[in-house]
C-alpha positions in Angstrom: 107.6 117.1 86.6 110.7 115.3 88.0 112.4 113.1 85.5 111.9 109.3 86.1 114.8 107.3 87.6 115.1 104.9 84.6 114.3 105.2 81.0 113.8 102.1 79.0 114.1 101.4 75.2 112.9 97.9 75.2 116.0 96.1 75.6 118.0 98.1 78.2 117.0 100.4 81.4 119.0 103.3 81.5 119.6 105.4 84.8 119.2 109.1 84.8 120.8 111.5 87.1 118.3 110.9 89.5 119.6 107.6 90.2 123.1 109.0 91.8 124.3 107.5 95.0 125.5 108.8 98.0 128.8 107.2 98.2 130.1 108.0 94.6 128.2 110.4 92.4 129.1 108.0 89.6 127.5 105.1 90.9 123.5 104.2 91.7 121.7 104.6 94.4 120.9 101.2 96.5 117.2 102.3 96.3 116.6 102.3 92.6 118.6 98.9 92.4 116.2 97.5 94.7 113.1 98.9 93.2 114.1 98.0 89.7 114.4 94.2 90.6 110.8 94.5 92.2 109.5 96.1 89.0 110.7 93.3 86.9 109.2 90.7 89.7 105.9 92.7 89.5 105.7 92.0 85.7 105.0 88.3 86.4 102.3 88.2 89.0 99.2 90.1 90.1 100.0 91.7 93.4 95.9 91.9 93.9 96.3 88.1 94.4 99.8 87.4 95.5 101.6 89.4 98.2 105.2 90.1 98.0 105.9 89.3 101.3 109.5 89.1 101.5 112.1 90.4 98.9 115.9 90.1 100.0 118.4 91.9 97.6 122.1 91.3 97.7 124.0 94.3 96.5 127.7 93.2 95.7 128.6 95.8 93.2 128.2 99.4 92.8 126.5 99.6 89.4 127.6 102.8 87.6 125.8 104.2 84.5 125.8 101.8 82.0 122.8 100.0 80.3 121.2 97.9 82.6 119.3 94.5 82.2 117.3 92.5 84.5 117.0 88.8 84.2 113.8 86.9 86.3 113.4 83.2 86.9 110.4 81.7 88.6 111.9 79.2 90.8 108.7 77.9 92.2 105.4 78.5 90.5 103.0 77.2 93.2 99.3 77.9 93.9 100.1 79.7 97.7 103.6 80.3 97.0 105.6 81.6 94.3 109.4 82.3 94.3 111.2 84.5 91.8 114.9 85.4 91.4 115.9 88.7 89.7 119.3 89.5 88.5 120.8 92.9 87.7 123.4 93.3 85.3 125.3 96.6 84.1 128.2 96.8 81.9 127.5 93.0 81.3 128.4 92.1 85.0 126.1 90.8 87.7 125.7 93.8 90.3 123.0 92.7 92.2 120.2 90.0 92.6 117.1 89.6 94.6 114.5 86.7 95.7 111.2 87.3 96.3 108.5 85.3 97.9 104.9 85.8 96.8 102.3 84.6 99.2 98.5 84.0 97.8 96.2 86.3 99.8 93.3 84.4 102.0 91.8 85.1 105.5 93.6 85.8 108.5 93.8 83.0 111.0 91.3 83.4 113.8 93.9 82.9 116.5 95.1 85.8 118.7 98.5 86.6 118.5 100.6 89.5 120.1 101.9 92.5 118.3 103.6 95.6 119.3 101.3 99.1 119.4 101.4 100.8 116.4 103.1 104.5 116.4 100.9 107.2 117.3 102.0 110.4 115.2 100.7 112.9 113.3 99.5 112.5 109.6 101.9 113.8 107.1 99.4 116.8 106.0 99.7 118.3 109.7 103.4 118.4 109.5 105.9 120.9 107.9 108.0 119.4 105.2 111.6 118.4 106.0 114.2 120.2 104.2 116.1 118.3 101.2 118.9 120.4 100.1 120.2 117.8 97.6 116.7 116.6 96.7 118.4 113.4 95.2 115.7 110.8 95.3 112.5 113.2 94.8 110.9 112.3 98.1 108.8 114.5 100.2 109.7 114.0 103.8 108.0 114.9 107.1 110.8 114.3 110.0 108.8 113.1 112.9 111.5 112.7 115.4 115.5 112.7 114.8 116.9 112.0 111.4 120.0 110.7 109.4 123.1 112.1 111.4 121.4 112.4 114.4 121.7 110.2 117.6 118.7 108.8 119.0 115.0 107.6 118.1 113.8 108.1 114.8 110.7 108.5 112.8 109.9 109.9 109.4 107.1 110.1 106.4 108.5 109.8 103.1 106.4 110.2 99.8 108.0 109.4 96.5 107.6 112.1 93.6 109.7 110.3 90.7 108.3 107.6 88.5 110.7 104.7 88.4 110.5 103.9 84.6 109.6 106.2 82.0 106.2 107.8 83.0 104.6 104.9 84.5 102.7 105.8 87.7 104.1 104.1 90.8 102.2 101.0 92.0 101.8 100.1 95.7 104.3 97.8 95.9 107.1 100.2 93.9 106.5 103.0 96.4 107.3 100.6 99.1 110.2 99.1 97.5 111.6 102.6 96.9 111.9 103.2 100.5 113.5 99.9 101.5 116.9 100.8 101.1 116.5 104.0 103.4 116.6 101.8 106.1 120.5 102.0 106.1 120.9 105.8 106.7 117.9 106.0 108.9 119.0 103.0 111.1 122.7 103.0 110.9 123.5 106.7 111.2 124.3 108.4 114.1 126.1 111.6 115.7 129.1 111.8 113.2 126.6 111.0 110.0 126.4 107.7 108.1 129.3 105.3 108.7 128.0 102.2 107.1 127.2 101.0 103.7 124.7 98.3 103.2 125.5 95.2 101.5 121.8 93.7 101.3 118.3 95.1 102.1 115.1 92.8 102.8 111.8 94.0 102.9 109.1 92.3 104.5 105.2 93.2 103.9 102.2 91.8 105.0 100.0 94.3 103.2 100.7 97.2 100.6 100.5 100.9 101.4 97.1 102.5 100.8 98.8 105.9 99.1 101.9 107.4 98.8 103.2 108.1 102.4 105.2 105.7 103.7 106.4 106.1 107.5 109.6 104.5 108.8 110.6 103.9 112.8 113.9 103.0 113.4 113.5 99.8 115.9 117.1 98.4 115.9 120.8 99.1 115.4 123.7 96.7 116.3 127.4 96.8 115.3 130.4 94.7 116.0 133.9 94.6 114.3 132.8 96.6 111.4 129.6 94.7 110.8 126.2 96.5 111.4 122.6 95.3 111.4 119.7 98.0 111.1 115.9 97.2 111.0 112.6 99.8 110.5 109.1 99.3 110.9 107.3 100.2 108.0 103.8 102.1 108.4 101.2 103.8 106.2 98.6 106.0 107.6 96.5 103.2 108.6 99.2 101.5 110.5 102.3 99.0 110.4 102.6 97.2 107.1 105.9 95.3 107.7 109.5 95.8 108.4 112.9 96.3 106.6 116.1 95.1 107.5 120.0 95.7 106.2 123.3 94.2 106.8 125.9 96.9 106.5 129.7 97.4 106.5 131.8 100.1 108.2 132.7 102.6 105.4 133.8 106.1 105.1 131.6 108.6 102.9 133.6 110.4 99.9 133.7 114.0 100.7 131.3 116.2 98.6 
């Protein structure tokens, strides 16, 4: 069994080596920062009743492998709308913070509104596993089209294999949260590799994934003056479940 990303002693979270990031092996990957903030928010409200429809995470420092605390504040505790702030502290410094909006589930409006067609791709079980020589994040991958470090359209299936905290099974929201930061390397990489480091990530969801397999499709990349925008559409095997977007800064990757 793979090690979890974090262990908990009841006061602090402790990052395991699986949290190592791509820019500096002594710092944490953005994916686990986003997911741990979502994990703390999920403790507060039942996602069977309230959909975590939008979570924006600002990442303004690279956390290292110091003990971690997360502070949550309920900003609005309404019947239909709940808003929660979560802040990530490491080495007694604020490293990242998230704002999450949870919306009460009801019934769809009877109006008809246009939306783009869902992708038409094979189920992940029908595809060969994509190579992952470093295996840093413990994800199973099925590359549909393109990939990180290639120029052109990109589509992939991902399935997380690690627990986030200790041996707790991943909830549907945690599975989605763990792939949100993948938007940056997927949307903002090209024929020369990845030249952008993201300073935030926003994930919008209208429903939670039905199982472990989550798909990403790049739908936008734009860049000017060293500032890039990247966007992916998020799928499960039944169709589109949301979108994720990042803002990023041009940066050279450290040599391995």
